N, C-alpha and C positions, 0 to 999 in steps of 0.2 A: 753812791756813786761808783760806776765800773771804771776799775783802772785801765786806762788805755783807750776809752771812750769817751767818758764824762770827767775825767781828769787825767794828767799824765804824770808819770812818775817822776819823782823829784823831790827836791825840799820845800816846804812851804810854811809860813808864818804867818799868826794871826796875833792881833791885840789882845785878846784874851774874850772873855765873855761879851755877848752884846750888851747895850746898853739895859742897865736896868737887872741884869741877872749877876746872880752871885758866883756861877761858873757855867763852862760848859763842857761838852763831849765830844770826844772824836775816838775812832777806832780803825785800824788797819786790821782787814778780815782777809781770810783764804777762800773763800767763796762769797756770792752775792747774798746769801742768806744770814742773817745776822746771828748765828747761832752761838753760844758761849764757846763753844769748842773749835769754833774757826775764829777766834779772836787772835791775831798775831801780837798787837800792842794796844793799849786804851789808856785815857787819861781823862780827868775832868779837872783842867785846869782853871785857876781863878784869876790867873794875869797872861803876860804873853807866852806862847807857846810855839816852839818848831818841830815839824814831824819830817820824815824823810819816807815817802812812799816809794816801795821799791818796785823795779818792773815784775816782781813775781807775786807781788800782791795784786788779788783779785778785786776787792774794792775798798773804798774809804766812807767811813760813815761819820756825820759830824751832826750836830744840834747844838743851837744856843751861842755857837761861836761868832764873832766877827766875820767877815770874810778872809777866807785864806787866799795869801798873796803866794805866788813862787818866787824864790829868792835865787 
């Protein structure tokens, strides 16, 4: 997701992995290509998670997480 287009900067919360999954993945990125050098922060939570997407982030990547809700 492109920050400012697909998702707005701010703080978001998820209840954790989607039903049936042991963990999920998220990453804040410096560019729209998911190269390891472009990862600002990432995690694979097994439960609830809260992240803050900065206005300077270029992209947010997520997989297997329940919906992210802006708080």
